[in-house]
C-alpha atoms as a printed R data frame, in Angstrom:
    type eleno elety resid chain resno      x       y      z
1   ATOM     1    CA   MET     A     1 17.109 134.343 44.388
2   ATOM     2    CA   ASP     A     2 15.160 132.713 47.316
3   ATOM     3    CA   ASN     A     3 13.629 135.471 49.393
4   ATOM     4    CA   ARG     A     4 14.492 133.062 52.443
5   ATOM     5    CA   PHE     A     5 18.223 133.147 51.443
6   ATOM     6    CA   LEU     A     6 19.571 132.531 54.961
7   ATOM     7    CA   ILE     A     7 16.841 133.121 57.488
8   ATOM     8    CA   ASP     A     8 14.531 130.276 57.259
9   ATOM     9    CA   SER     A     9 11.830 131.691 59.526
10  ATOM    10    CA   LYS     A    10  9.040 134.105 58.958
11  ATOM    11    CA   ASP     A    11  9.269 135.343 62.552
12  ATOM    12    CA   LEU     A    12 12.454 135.916 64.082
13  ATOM    13    CA   PRO     A    13 12.839 134.527 67.754
14  ATOM    14    CA   PHE     A    14 13.531 138.152 69.611
15  ATOM    15    CA   CYS     A    15 11.360 140.418 71.459
16  ATOM    16    CA   LYS     A    16  9.334 143.095 69.445
17  ATOM    17    CA   GLY     A    17 11.787 145.838 68.604
18  ATOM    18    CA   CYS     A    18 14.931 144.024 69.422
19  ATOM    19    CA   GLY     A    19 17.884 145.134 67.467
20  ATOM    20    CA   HIS     A    20 19.210 141.573 67.260
21  ATOM    21    CA   ALA     A    21 16.595 141.037 64.469
22  ATOM    22    CA   GLY     A    22 17.996 143.808 62.570
23  ATOM    23    CA   VAL     A    23 21.487 142.363 62.781
24  ATOM    24    CA   ALA     A    24 20.168 139.088 61.500
25  ATOM    25    CA   GLN     A    25 18.214 140.646 58.545
26  ATOM    26    CA   ASN     A    26 21.216 142.882 57.378
27  ATOM    27    CA   THR     A    27 23.709 139.940 57.732
28  ATOM    28    CA   GLU     A    28 21.375 138.044 55.365
29  ATOM    29    CA   LYS     A    29 21.500 141.290 52.949
30  ATOM    30    CA   ALA     A    30 25.112 141.567 53.029
31  ATOM    31    CA   LEU     A    31 25.906 138.054 52.419
32  ATOM    32    CA   GLN     A    32 23.738 137.853 49.504
33  ATOM    33    CA   LYS     A    33 25.487 141.114 48.055
34  ATOM    34    CA   LEU     A    34 28.869 139.461 48.281
35  ATOM    35    CA   GLY     A    35 27.312 136.106 46.627
36  ATOM    36    CA   TYR     A    36 27.825 133.775 49.355
37  ATOM    37    CA   HIS     A    37 25.776 130.567 49.445
38  ATOM    38    CA   PRO     A    38 24.193 129.888 52.861
39  ATOM    39    CA   LEU     A    39 26.391 126.661 53.137
40  ATOM    40    CA   ASP     A    40 29.537 128.506 52.545
41  ATOM    41    CA   VAL     A    41 28.974 130.385 55.844
42  ATOM    42    CA   ILE     A    42 29.754 129.124 59.291
43  ATOM    43    CA   PHE     A    43 28.071 130.934 62.163
44  ATOM    44    CA   VAL     A    44 29.554 130.673 65.523
45  ATOM    45    CA   THR     A    45 27.113 132.196 68.296
46  ATOM    46    CA   ASP     A    46 27.300 132.778 71.753
47  ATOM    47    CA   ILE     A    47 25.298 132.298 74.730
48  ATOM    48    CA   GLY     A    48 22.833 135.370 74.913
49  ATOM    49    CA   CYS     A    49 19.547 136.512 73.418
50  ATOM    50    CA   HIS     A    50 21.052 136.761 69.917
51  ATOM    51    CA   GLY     A    51 22.379 133.216 70.028
52  ATOM    52    CA   ILE     A    52 18.824 131.827 69.723
53  ATOM    53    CA   ILE     A    53 19.053 132.901 66.069
54  ATOM    54    CA   ASP     A    54 20.773 129.524 65.354
55  ATOM    55    CA   LYS     A    55 17.287 127.658 64.655
56  ATOM    56    CA   SER     A    56 16.481 130.224 61.896
57  ATOM    57    CA   LEU     A    57 19.381 130.025 59.800
58  ATOM    58    CA   ARG     A    58 20.033 127.817 56.819
59  ATOM    59    CA   SER     A    59 23.742 127.871 57.098
60  ATOM    60    CA   HIS     A    60 26.263 125.817 59.333
61  ATOM    61    CA   THR     A    61 25.913 127.022 63.018
62  ATOM    62    CA   VAL     A    62 27.970 126.194 66.080
63  ATOM    63    CA   HIS     A    63 26.581 127.444 69.370
64  ATOM    64    CA   GLY     A    64 29.537 128.108 72.024
65  ATOM    65    CA   LEU     A    65 29.748 128.556 75.619
66  ATOM    66    CA   HIS     A    66 29.374 131.995 77.024
67  ATOM    67    CA   GLY     A    67 32.435 134.311 75.749
68  ATOM    68    CA   ARG     A    68 33.924 131.202 73.848
69  ATOM    69    CA   SER     A    69 32.630 131.704 70.598
70  ATOM    70    CA   VAL     A    70 35.484 133.657 69.248
71  ATOM    71    CA   ALA     A    71 37.687 130.786 70.265
72  ATOM    72    CA   LEU     A    72 35.817 128.184 68.766
73  ATOM    73    CA   ALA     A    73 35.774 130.547 65.578
74  ATOM    74    CA   GLY     A    74 39.362 130.771 65.689
75  ATOM    75    CA   GLY     A    75 39.761 127.049 65.446
76  ATOM    76    CA   ILE     A    76 37.258 126.769 62.700
77  ATOM    77    CA   ALA     A    77 39.008 129.420 60.713
78  ATOM    78    CA   ALA     A    78 42.460 127.888 61.260
79  ATOM    79    CA   GLY     A    79 41.206 124.582 59.940
80  ATOM    80    CA   LEU     A    80 40.021 125.701 56.758
81  ATOM    81    CA   PRO     A    81 41.609 124.939 53.646
82  ATOM    82    CA   HIS     A    82 43.954 127.800 52.285
83  ATOM    83    CA   ASN     A    83 42.004 130.417 50.199
84  ATOM    84    CA   SER     A    84 38.747 128.691 51.088
85  ATOM    85    CA   ASN     A    85 35.637 130.311 49.851
86  ATOM    86    CA   LYS     A    86 33.804 129.779 53.304
87  ATOM    87    CA   LYS     A    87 33.122 132.565 55.800
88  ATOM    88    CA   VAL     A    88 33.278 132.386 59.407
89  ATOM    89    CA   VAL     A    89 31.000 134.960 61.220
90  ATOM    90    CA   VAL     A    90 30.737 135.300 65.016
91  ATOM    91    CA   PHE     A    91 27.677 136.569 66.675
92  ATOM    92    CA   ILE     A    92 28.371 137.571 70.253
93  ATOM    93    CA   GLY     A    93 26.740 139.933 72.598
94  ATOM    94    CA   ASP     A    94 28.207 142.785 74.990
95  ATOM    95    CA   GLY     A    95 28.045 140.109 77.788
96  ATOM    96    CA   GLY     A    96 29.912 137.387 75.850
97  ATOM    97    CA   ALA     A    97 32.420 139.994 74.641
98  ATOM    98    CA   THR     A    98 33.173 141.008 78.278
99  ATOM    99    CA   ILE     A    99 33.654 137.369 79.296
100 ATOM   100    CA   GLY     A   100 35.574 136.248 76.359
101 ATOM   101    CA   MET     A   101 37.737 139.574 75.769
102 ATOM   102    CA   GLN     A   102 41.041 137.470 75.829
103 ATOM   103    CA   HIS     A   103 39.845 135.418 72.914
104 ATOM   104    CA   LEU     A   104 38.840 138.719 70.879
105 ATOM   105    CA   LEU     A   105 42.199 140.106 71.617
106 ATOM   106    CA   VAL     A   106 44.086 136.915 70.553
107 ATOM   107    CA   ALA     A   107 41.854 136.506 67.201
108 ATOM   108    CA   ALA     A   108 42.548 140.335 66.402
109 ATOM   109    CA   HIS     A   109 46.240 139.902 67.213
110 ATOM   110    CA   HIS     A   110 46.706 136.909 65.052
111 ATOM   111    CA   ASN     A   111 44.348 138.377 62.135
112 ATOM   112    CA   PHE     A   112 42.406 135.179 61.979
113 ATOM   113    CA   PRO     A   113 39.967 135.397 58.828
114 ATOM   114    CA   MET     A   114 36.627 135.769 60.265
115 ATOM   115    CA   THR     A   115 34.079 138.580 61.152
116 ATOM   116    CA   VAL     A   116 33.032 139.362 64.752
117 ATOM   117    CA   VAL     A   117 29.669 140.981 65.052
118 ATOM   118    CA   ILE     A   118 29.051 142.432 68.426
119 ATOM   119    CA   HIS     A   119 25.489 142.952 69.477
120 ATOM   120    CA   ASN     A   120 26.054 145.829 71.859
121 ATOM   121    CA   ASN     A   121 22.826 146.630 73.862
122 ATOM   122    CA   MET     A   122 24.884 147.503 76.705
123 ATOM   123    CA   LEU     A   123 23.411 144.950 79.128
124 ATOM   124    CA   TYR     A   124 22.908 141.427 79.703
125 ATOM   125    CA   GLY     A   125 19.809 140.801 78.348
126 ATOM   126    CA   MET     A   126 19.143 137.114 78.780
127 ATOM   127    CA   THR     A   127 19.822 137.136 82.559
128 ATOM   128    CA   GLY     A   128 17.786 140.124 83.728
129 ATOM   129    CA   GLY     A   129 19.516 143.342 82.455
130 ATOM   130    CA   GLN     A   130 22.586 143.391 84.524
131 ATOM   131    CA   PRO     A   131 25.184 145.812 83.285
132 ATOM   132    CA   SER     A   132 28.383 144.750 81.208
133 ATOM   133    CA   GLU     A   133 31.617 146.144 80.651
134 ATOM   134    CA   PHE     A   134 29.941 147.813 77.422
135 ATOM   135    CA   THR     A   135 27.533 149.823 79.765
136 ATOM   136    CA   PRO     A   136 28.043 153.564 79.217
137 ATOM   137    CA   CYS     A   137 27.867 156.488 81.567
138 ATOM   138    CA   GLY     A   138 24.350 157.653 81.834
139 ATOM   139    CA   PHE     A   139 22.561 154.354 80.841
140 ATOM   140    CA   ASN     A   140 20.515 152.622 83.624
141 ATOM   141    CA   THR     A   141 19.864 148.974 83.859
142 ATOM   142    CA   PRO     A   142 17.540 147.176 86.195
143 ATOM   143    CA   THR     A   143 20.202 145.999 88.699
144 ATOM   144    CA   ALA     A   144 22.306 149.274 88.369
145 ATOM   145    CA   PRO     A   145 19.698 152.083 88.183
146 ATOM   146    CA   ASN     A   146 21.864 154.917 89.433
147 ATOM   147    CA   ARG     A   147 23.845 155.215 85.943
148 ATOM   148    CA   SER     A   148 27.152 153.640 85.460
149 ATOM   149    CA   ALA     A   149 29.838 156.016 86.666
150 ATOM   150    CA   VAL     A   150 32.652 153.985 85.264
151 ATOM   151    CA   GLY     A   151 31.747 153.721 81.518
152 ATOM   152    CA   ALA     A   152 32.142 151.382 78.962
153 ATOM   153    CA   ILE     A   153 35.263 149.778 77.530
154 ATOM   154    CA   ASP     A   154 35.948 151.182 74.128
155 ATOM   155    CA   MET     A   155 36.163 147.699 72.178
156 ATOM   156    CA   VAL     A   156 36.750 149.317 68.836
157 ATOM   157    CA   HIS     A   157 39.962 151.213 70.189
158 ATOM   158    CA   LEU     A   158 41.025 148.091 72.189
159 ATOM   159    CA   MET     A   159 40.813 145.910 68.893
160 ATOM   160    CA   GLU     A   160 42.960 148.675 67.039
161 ATOM   161    CA   GLY     A   161 45.468 148.537 69.832
162 ATOM   162    CA   VAL     A   162 46.038 144.765 69.242
163 ATOM   163    CA   GLY     A   163 46.261 145.340 65.644
164 ATOM   164    CA   ALA     A   164 42.843 144.609 64.194
165 ATOM   165    CA   SER     A   165 42.990 145.204 60.486
166 ATOM   166    CA   TYR     A   166 39.253 146.187 60.360
167 ATOM   167    CA   VAL     A   167 37.136 147.554 63.197
168 ATOM   168    CA   SER     A   168 34.023 149.630 63.142
169 ATOM   169    CA   ARG     A   169 30.978 150.835 65.278
170 ATOM   170    CA   ILE     A   170 27.577 151.448 63.625
171 ATOM   171    CA   SER     A   171 24.153 152.110 64.677
172 ATOM   172    CA   GLY     A   172 21.857 149.106 64.510
173 ATOM   173    CA   ILE     A   173 19.015 151.012 63.055
174 ATOM   174    CA   GLY     A   174 17.734 150.796 59.375
175 ATOM   175    CA   ASP     A   175 19.745 149.365 56.319
176 ATOM   176    CA   PHE     A   176 23.445 148.815 57.468
177 ATOM   177    CA   SER     A   177 24.016 145.945 55.293
178 ATOM   178    CA   ASP     A   178 26.828 147.763 53.118
179 ATOM   179    CA   GLU     A   179 28.709 148.243 56.536
180 ATOM   180    CA   LEU     A   180 28.482 144.481 57.096
181 ATOM   181    CA   ALA     A   181 29.378 143.470 53.588
182 ATOM   182    CA   GLU     A   182 32.419 145.548 53.820
183 ATOM   183    CA   ALA     A   183 33.552 143.729 56.953
184 ATOM   184    CA   PHE     A   184 32.538 140.427 55.661
185 ATOM   185    CA   ALA     A   185 34.732 140.939 52.245
186 ATOM   186    CA   HIS     A   186 37.762 142.183 54.482
187 ATOM   187    CA   PRO     A   187 40.582 139.626 54.404
188 ATOM   188    CA   GLY     A   188 41.640 138.547 57.773
189 ATOM   189    CA   PHE     A   189 40.084 139.770 60.935
190 ATOM   190    CA   SER     A   190 37.290 142.230 61.256
191 ATOM   191    CA   LEU     A   191 34.752 143.335 63.870
192 ATOM   192    CA   VAL     A   192 31.733 145.197 63.682
193 ATOM   193    CA   GLU     A   193 30.136 146.682 66.914
194 ATOM   194    CA   VAL     A   194 26.475 147.214 66.390
195 ATOM   195    CA   MET     A   195 24.807 149.668 68.859
196 ATOM   196    CA   GLU     A   196 21.222 148.693 70.049
197 ATOM   197    CA   ILE     A   197 18.992 149.291 73.072
198 ATOM   198    CA   CYS     A   198 17.093 146.239 74.412
199 ATOM   199    CA   PRO     A   199 13.399 146.882 74.329
200 ATOM   200    CA   SER     A   200 12.903 144.756 77.595
201 ATOM   201    CA   TYR     A   201 15.314 146.096 79.989
202 ATOM   202    CA   GLY     A   202 17.111 149.049 78.253
203 ATOM   203    CA   VAL     A   203 14.071 151.133 77.016
204 ATOM   204    CA   LYS     A   204 12.342 150.575 80.314
205 ATOM   205    CA   SER     A   205 15.194 151.532 82.527
206 ATOM   206    CA   ASN     A   206 15.759 154.621 80.203
207 ATOM   207    CA   PRO     A   207 12.463 156.151 79.231
208 ATOM   208    CA   GLY     A   208 12.565 158.656 76.575
209 ATOM   209    CA   MET     A   209 16.273 157.772 75.679
210 ATOM   210    CA   LYS     A   210 16.961 157.257 72.114
211 ATOM   211    CA   LEU     A   211 19.913 155.241 70.599
212 ATOM   212    CA   LYS     A   212 21.433 158.305 68.912
213 ATOM   213    CA   GLN     A   213 21.335 160.036 72.413
214 ATOM   214    CA   VAL     A   214 23.181 157.059 74.103
215 ATOM   215    CA   ILE     A   215 25.918 157.162 71.415
216 ATOM   216    CA   GLU     A   216 26.190 161.035 71.564
217 ATOM   217    CA   THR     A   217 26.620 161.199 75.297
218 ATOM   218    CA   SER     A   218 28.636 157.916 75.896
219 ATOM   219    CA   GLY     A   219 31.810 158.917 74.138
220 ATOM   220    CA   LEU     A   220 31.383 155.838 71.945
221 ATOM   221    CA   GLN     A   221 31.221 157.648 68.575
222 ATOM   222    CA   LEU     A   222 30.597 155.852 65.513
223 ATOM   223    CA   HIS     A   223 33.923 154.735 63.973
224 ATOM   224    CA   LYS     A   224 35.777 152.782 61.328
225 ATOM   225    CA   ASN     A   225 39.172 152.134 60.921
226 ATOM   226    CA   THR     A   226 40.692 149.805 58.177
227 ATOM   227    CA   THR     A   227 44.380 149.190 58.553
228 ATOM   228    CA   PRO     A   228 45.892 147.365 55.439
229 ATOM   229    CA   ARG     A   229 47.657 144.185 56.799
230 ATOM   230    CA   GLN     A   230 48.405 140.856 55.121
231 ATOM   231    CA   ALA     A   231 46.280 137.942 56.252
232 ATOM   232    CA   ILE     A   232 48.327 135.228 57.975
233 ATOM   233    CA   GLU     A   233 49.213 132.746 55.343
234 ATOM   234    CA   LYS     A   234 47.882 129.047 55.798
235 ATOM   235    CA   GLU     A   235 51.244 127.746 56.759
236 ATOM   236    CA   SER     A   236 51.373 130.248 59.578
237 ATOM   237    CA   TYR     A   237 47.865 129.091 60.889
238 ATOM   238    CA   THR     A   238 49.129 125.383 60.745
239 ATOM   239    CA   GLY     A   239 52.239 126.311 62.474
240 ATOM   240    CA   PHE     A   240 50.224 128.151 65.250
241 ATOM   241    CA   ILE     A   241 48.187 125.148 65.847
242 ATOM   242    CA   GLN     A   242 50.979 122.650 65.800
243 ATOM   243    CA   SER     A   243 53.027 124.982 68.285
244 ATOM   244    CA   LEU     A   244 50.168 123.920 70.656
245 ATOM   245    CA   ILE     A   245 51.102 120.235 70.231
246 ATOM   246    CA   THR     A   246 54.214 118.826 71.457
247 ATOM   247    CA   GLU     A   247 56.118 115.667 69.597
248 ATOM   248    CA   LYS     A   248 55.406 113.870 72.878
249 ATOM   249    CA   LEU     A   249 51.636 113.736 72.049
250 ATOM   250    CA   LEU     A   250 52.061 112.346 68.457
251 ATOM   251    CA   VAL     A   251 51.301 108.618 68.186
252 ATOM   252    CA   LYS     A   252 52.583 106.831 65.156
253 ATOM   253    CA   GLN     A   253 51.447 103.351 64.200
254 ATOM   254    CA   GLU     A   254 53.697 100.489 65.273
255 ATOM   255    CA   PHE     A   255 51.517  97.565 65.280
256 ATOM   256    CA   GLN     A   256 48.752  96.075 63.007
257 ATOM   257    CA   ALA     A   257 45.112  96.091 64.100
258 ATOM   258    CA   VAL     A   258 43.590  92.655 65.149
259 ATOM   259    CA   ARG     A   259 40.129  93.461 64.135
260 ATOM   260    CA   SER     A   260 38.136  95.490 61.991
261 ATOM   261    CA   GLY     A   261 34.921  97.714 62.635
262 ATOM   262    CA   THR     A   262 34.026 100.055 65.603
263 ATOM   263    CA   VAL     A   263 34.062  99.056 69.120
264 ATOM   264    CA   ARG     A   264 32.494 101.324 71.914
265 ATOM   265    CA   ILE     A   265 33.693 100.957 75.382
266 ATOM   266    CA   LEU     A   266 32.517 102.404 78.782
267 ATOM   267    CA   LEU     A   267 34.835 102.632 81.624
268 ATOM   268    CA   ALA     A   268 33.115 103.699 84.999
269 ATOM   269    CA   GLY     A   269 34.577 103.888 88.505
270 ATOM   270    CA   SER     A   270 35.189 106.197 91.346
271 ATOM   271    CA   ALA     A   271 37.024 109.359 91.427
272 ATOM   272    CA   GLY     A   272 40.516 109.186 91.829
273 ATOM   273    CA   GLU     A   273 40.872 105.690 90.777
274 ATOM   274    CA   GLY     A   274 42.372 106.241 87.519
275 ATOM   275    CA   THR     A   275 39.388 105.698 85.254
276 ATOM   276    CA   GLN     A   276 40.409 108.523 82.935
277 ATOM   277    CA   SER     A   277 44.045 107.750 82.740
278 ATOM   278    CA   ALA     A   278 42.964 104.094 81.836
279 ATOM   279    CA   ALA     A   279 40.797 105.246 78.979
280 ATOM   280    CA   GLU     A   280 43.447 107.415 77.657
281 ATOM   281    CA   PHE     A   281 45.590 104.629 77.845
282 ATOM   282    CA   LEU     A   282 43.359 102.570 75.960
283 ATOM   283    CA   ALA     A   283 42.838 105.120 73.313
284 ATOM   284    CA   LYS     A   284 46.598 105.622 72.699
285 ATOM   285    CA   THR     A   285 46.994 101.782 72.672
286 ATOM   286    CA   ALA     A   286 44.466 101.875 69.769
287 ATOM   287    CA   MET     A   287 46.282 104.585 68.036
288 ATOM   288    CA   LEU     A   288 49.668 102.552 68.147
289 ATOM   289    CA   SER     A   289 47.762  99.987 66.130
290 ATOM   290    CA   GLY     A   290 46.790 102.655 63.267
291 ATOM   291    CA   LEU     A   291 43.125 102.799 64.506
292 ATOM   292    CA   TYR     A   292 41.149 106.091 65.161
293 ATOM   293    CA   ALA     A   293 40.118 106.746 68.777
294 ATOM   294    CA   THR     A   294 38.124 109.173 70.670
295 ATOM   295    CA   LYS     A   295 37.676 109.672 74.443
296 ATOM   296    CA   LYS     A   296 35.026 111.363 76.381
297 ATOM   297    CA   GLY     A   297 35.186 111.922 80.169
298 ATOM   298    CA   HIS     A   298 32.401 112.441 82.543
299 ATOM   299    CA   TYR     A   299 32.662 113.259 86.263
300 ATOM   300    CA   PRO     A   300 30.828 115.778 88.759
301 ATOM   301    CA   VAL     A   301 32.030 119.263 88.755
302 ATOM   302    CA   THR     A   302 33.413 118.553 92.348
303 ATOM   303    CA   VAL     A   303 36.118 116.345 90.402
304 ATOM   304    CA   GLY     A   304 37.586 114.459 93.517
305 ATOM   305    CA   VAL     A   305 34.300 112.789 94.695
306 ATOM   306    CA   GLY     A   306 31.668 110.483 93.278
307 ATOM   307    CA   PHE     A   307 31.798 108.749 89.781
308 ATOM   308    CA   SER     A   308 34.244 108.982 87.061
309 ATOM   309    CA   ALA     A   309 33.470 107.624 83.714
310 ATOM   310    CA   ALA     A   310 34.936 107.760 80.072
311 ATOM   311    CA   GLU     A   311 33.525 106.626 76.844
312 ATOM   312    CA   VAL     A   312 36.175 105.215 74.432
313 ATOM   313    CA   ILE     A   313 35.294 104.534 70.602
314 ATOM   314    CA   ILE     A   314 38.051 102.673 68.484
315 ATOM   315    CA   SER     A   315 37.464 102.239 64.859
316 ATOM   316    CA   ASP     A   316 39.364 101.655 61.573
317 ATOM   317    CA   LYS     A   317 37.254 104.513 60.172
318 ATOM   318    CA   PRO     A   318 37.393 108.123 61.023
319 ATOM   319    CA   ILE     A   319 34.983 108.986 64.032
320 ATOM   320    CA   PHE     A   320 33.029 112.061 63.736
321 ATOM   321    CA   TYR     A   321 31.418 112.014 67.313
322 ATOM   322    CA   THR     A   322 32.104 110.964 70.994
323 ATOM   323    CA   GLY     A   323 30.106 108.861 73.349
324 ATOM   324    CA   SER     A   324 27.387 106.205 72.853
325 ATOM   325    CA   THR     A   325 24.121 105.420 73.966
326 ATOM   326    CA   LYS     A   326 24.937 101.701 73.807
327 ATOM   327    CA   PRO     A   327 28.500 100.621 74.548
328 ATOM   328    CA   ASP     A   328 29.518  97.239 72.993
329 ATOM   329    CA   PHE     A   329 31.693  96.709 76.448
330 ATOM   330    CA   MET     A   330 31.299  98.379 79.819
331 ATOM   331    CA   LEU     A   331 34.156  98.036 82.298
332 ATOM   332    CA   ILE     A   332 32.593  98.806 85.827
333 ATOM   333    CA   THR     A   333 34.988  98.888 88.713
334 ATOM   334    CA   SER     A   334 33.130 100.544 91.515
335 ATOM   335    CA   GLN     A   335 29.599 101.055 93.156
336 ATOM   336    CA   ASP     A   336 29.810 104.798 91.953
337 ATOM   337    CA   GLY     A   337 30.524 103.464 88.281
338 ATOM   338    CA   LEU     A   338 27.593 101.063 88.631
339 ATOM   339    CA   ASP     A   339 25.224 103.790 89.585
340 ATOM   340    CA   TYR     A   340 26.446 105.981 86.690
341 ATOM   341    CA   SER     A   341 26.255 103.212 84.099
342 ATOM   342    CA   MET     A   342 22.713 101.776 85.049
343 ATOM   343    CA   PRO     A   343 20.766 103.941 82.373
344 ATOM   344    CA   LYS     A   344 23.318 102.757 79.729
345 ATOM   345    CA   ILE     A   345 22.942  98.880 81.018
346 ATOM   346    CA   LYS     A   346 19.131  99.287 80.958
347 ATOM   347    CA   ASN     A   347 19.205 100.542 77.486
348 ATOM   348    CA   SER     A   348 21.475  97.720 76.366
349 ATOM   349    CA   ASP     A   349 20.796  94.103 75.630
350 ATOM   350    CA   LYS     A   350 23.924  92.769 73.961
351 ATOM   351    CA   ALA     A   351 26.891  94.436 75.635
352 ATOM   352    CA   VAL     A   352 29.681  92.640 77.665
353 ATOM   353    CA   ILE     A   353 29.796  93.930 81.181
354 ATOM   354    CA   LEU     A   354 33.192  93.293 82.978
355 ATOM   355    CA   LEU     A   355 31.908  93.713 86.536
356 ATOM   356    CA   ASP     A   356 34.161  94.045 89.768
357 ATOM   357    CA   ALA     A   357 33.252  90.931 91.716
358 ATOM   358    CA   SER     A   358 32.499  93.074 94.879
359 ATOM   359    CA   LEU     A   359 29.415  94.621 93.088
360 ATOM   360    CA   PRO     A   360 25.861  93.182 92.610
361 ATOM   361    CA   ALA     A   361 25.046  92.042 89.436
362 ATOM   362    CA   PRO     A   362 22.447  94.287 87.526
363 ATOM   363    CA   GLN     A   363 19.374  92.819 85.945
364 ATOM   364    CA   THR     A   364 20.091  92.840 82.370
365 ATOM   365    CA   THR     A   365 19.891  90.732 79.183
366 ATOM   366    CA   SER     A   366 23.784  91.496 78.434
367 ATOM   367    CA   SER     A   367 26.403  89.298 79.317
368 ATOM   368    CA   VAL     A   368 27.760  90.085 82.881
369 ATOM   369    CA   VAL     A   369 31.251  88.843 83.623
370 ATOM   370    CA   ALA     A   370 32.418  89.227 87.248
371 ATOM   371    CA   THR     A   371 36.103  89.429 87.989
372 ATOM   372    CA   ASP     A   372 37.970  90.640 90.950
373 ATOM   373    CA   MET     A   373 39.626  93.775 89.893
374 ATOM   374    CA   ARG     A   374 39.766  95.965 93.000
375 ATOM   375    CA   GLY     A   375 40.768  93.198 95.136
376 ATOM   376    CA   LYS     A   376 43.666  91.908 93.031
377 ATOM   377    CA   ALA     A   377 45.077  95.378 91.599
378 ATOM   378    CA   GLY     A   378 43.984  97.579 94.269
379 ATOM   379    CA   SER     A   379 41.200 100.349 93.920
380 ATOM   380    CA   ARG     A   380 43.442 102.664 92.171
381 ATOM   381    CA   ASN     A   381 44.519 100.192 89.661
382 ATOM   382    CA   ALA     A   382 41.101  98.657 89.068
383 ATOM   383    CA   ALA     A   383 40.307 100.570 85.786
384 ATOM   384    CA   MET     A   384 43.443  99.547 84.318
385 ATOM   385    CA   ILE     A   385 43.441  95.987 85.030
386 ATOM   386    CA   SER     A   386 40.010  96.166 83.416
387 ATOM   387    CA   VAL     A   387 41.519  97.396 80.191
388 ATOM   388    CA   PHE     A   388 44.111  94.483 80.318
389 ATOM   389    CA   LYS     A   389 41.404  92.038 80.675
390 ATOM   390    CA   LEU     A   390 39.250  93.436 78.046
391 ATOM   391    CA   ILE     A   391 42.141  93.348 75.477
392 ATOM   392    CA   LYS     A   392 43.363  89.914 76.546
393 ATOM   393    CA   ASP     A   393 39.848  88.193 76.730
394 ATOM   394    CA   TYR     A   394 38.240  89.867 73.700
395 ATOM   395    CA   GLN     A   395 41.077  90.675 71.396
396 ATOM   396    CA   ILE     A   396 40.123  94.350 70.956
397 ATOM   397    CA   LEU     A   397 43.711  95.131 70.394
398 ATOM   398    CA   SER     A   398 47.155  92.916 70.287
399 ATOM   399    CA   GLU     A   399 48.627  91.995 73.430
400 ATOM   400    CA   GLU     A   400 51.952  93.164 71.888
401 ATOM   401    CA   SER     A   401 50.554  96.748 71.483
402 ATOM   402    CA   LEU     A   402 49.114  96.527 75.081
403 ATOM   403    CA   LEU     A   403 52.472  95.908 76.631
404 ATOM   404    CA   THR     A   404 54.446  98.372 74.524
405 ATOM   405    CA   ALA     A   405 51.977 100.991 75.534
406 ATOM   406    CA   TYR     A   406 52.210 100.185 79.186
407 ATOM   407    CA   SER     A   407 55.984 100.230 79.177
408 ATOM   408    CA   ARG     A   408 55.889 103.708 77.994
409 ATOM   409    CA   ASN     A   409 53.248 104.694 80.485
410 ATOM   410    CA   LYS     A   410 54.175 106.735 83.764
411 ATOM   411    CA   LEU     A   411 52.440 104.123 85.779
412 ATOM   412    CA   SER     A   412 54.952 101.532 84.703
413 ATOM   413    CA   ALA     A   413 57.565 103.102 86.908
414 ATOM   414    CA   LYS     A   414 55.087 102.482 89.995
415 ATOM   415    CA   VAL     A   415 53.162  99.447 89.107
416 ATOM   416    CA   PRO     A   416 54.843  96.644 87.644
417 ATOM   417    CA   VAL     A   417 53.152  94.980 84.520
418 ATOM   418    CA   GLU     A   418 52.898  91.552 86.268
419 ATOM   419    CA   THR     A   419 50.229  93.335 88.522
420 ATOM   420    CA   PHE     A   420 47.904  93.179 85.726
421 ATOM   421    CA   THR     A   421 49.149  90.276 83.441
422 ATOM   422    CA   ALA     A   422 49.276  87.860 86.444
423 ATOM   423    CA   ASN     A   423 45.660  88.739 87.596
424 ATOM   424    CA   ILE     A   424 43.668  88.607 84.569
């Protein structure tokens, strides 16, 4: 078998002596022992030093937000076919586990079929060595040099408390691939907490201290508990997911599509002027015609000010991405929206730009169509009127589907449809 079975890199991207390298290498051994092919494994990594292993793996990888890797993995595990031969593995640090503890509890409680490997070096290694909720008494960190008096959360016992069917705490020294293989082979949820010391912050802040000493004095003894428990059947996962979706959100086909292919649309305006709502309305109207649709929103962190933009893709084929560098249509209703759209305008040469008449026309080889949207429908309805104009003038969708969709939209109770149909 290929010596580079899973790890496609001669040198791992960690500090010299880092325990994360041992976790990666032992994970490779464990998966080989179990006969997994690299492409049968989905790794979901968290923010943290451990997460930079992504680029060295020959498997599927998903890099999550800090503390959210378990939630992402739960969705992946729930979405896999029943009795799938795929293996979902989460790599997370003690910092990520601190931030995402609720996700860990829920994944264990619902017994999602995946293995979580916590790289516990007892501090936040990527951001300077701050203590985490896994920092034990007697262990110094650069920002807490007087030794933690509170002590560490015992994650193993916490997981047991919510019904985890397999939990263990092991020392991250030497060959521990058998322990990982046992966890990987366990049906349902399993968690392994691997104890390490960070060579950059942990060793320097605790001169002479060994990992064995930390484990012995911390009260976090090495431990394993396997509780027989049936993994949740696939039908239960489906029910769990569907329980999050109400009937109101289901859109069934009622109309025939009037054109084939894929259309990419950018809506860009100002915060509070209905850009996101108009984009969602456009996507739902497309779905009424049996088409696929995606919507991706953009706005500043301070959501009540500045620009608001949304990218909608409509297609008669499945869509596996969101957003587009070169939209086919740009519906721009304010100066904020125009400023936001300029990079895409410069990058496009064949788009149709529906531009509010109050705005200066940009220099472009694309077709610019100036139309009074803000003046006729008001600033709060400018985005919606741009959608009406797009459908009427360019036959993206049928007008019948448009009017039906609007009659079911909550805006129709406040703004009569004539506000849009009479002004385009």
